[in-house]
N, C-alpha and C positions, 0 to 999 in steps of 0.2 A: 516473365517476371512481374507483369502487371497483376496477374491473379494472386501471386504470392504477397505482393505488397498490400493489395486490397484486403486479403485475409488477415495479414498482420495488423493492419490499421483497425479492423473490426475487433480482433482479439485485444488490442491495446485499449480500445474504448470499453470493452467488457471488463478488463482488469481495473480500469479507473473507476467504473461504476461499483464493482465489488469492493474495492478499497474504501470508497466513500461510505458504502453500507456498513462495513466493518467499523469505520471510525464513528459512525452514528450509533452503532450498538455499543461501542466502547464508551461513548459519552453517557449513554443511558445507564450502563452498568456501574460506572464510576459514581454517578449521581445517586444511584440506589444502594451503593455500598457493596456491590457484588464483585469483590476483588478477584475471586477465583475465575469467573467468566471473563473479567477484564483481562486477566493474564493470558487466558486462552486466545482472546482476540488479538492481543499484542503479539503473541508468538505466531499466530496465523498470518498476521500482516507482515511481520518481520521475516519469517522463514519461508513463506510461501508466495504471497501475493506481490509484495514489492520486488522480491527477487525475480519472479516470473515476468513482471512488467519490465524490469531492467533488461532481462535477456531479450524480450521481444523488441524493445526499443533499440537494443544493440544490433539486432538482425536487420531492422529497418534502416538504421543509420542514425548516429548520434548527432544532434544539433543542440544549440544552446537552450532552446525552449524545453526540450525533453530532459535535459540535464537539470534545469531549474525545477521541473516538476518532481523529479526524483529527490532532489535536495529538500524540497518543500515537504514531501511525504515523510522522509526520514527524520527531519527536524520535528515534525508534528508527532511522529511516533515516539521520539525521545522525550517530548514533553509528557506524553501519556505514561511512559515508563517511570518518569520522576513522580508523577501523581500517584501511581500505584505502588511505587517503592521497589520496582524491579529494574535492575540495570544490566542484566545479561541474559 
């Protein structure tokens, strides 16, 4: 079980890094007025990265810190959706 949890932690850190990269790209695209690419990054974050992170965290075991992390990411994503004008 130790190997599995070590791999899960490594995967979780990788997802966190990838999510932050996508948020940075999203900031850049919104500033430049590229709503098409911004919508792509929003969908990628929403449908792929945050969901995958949530599943990995669930496998590792849910605690308050990880729950807060997911809430923070989802709230941040909702702010971007409002900026771009996409709610679904």
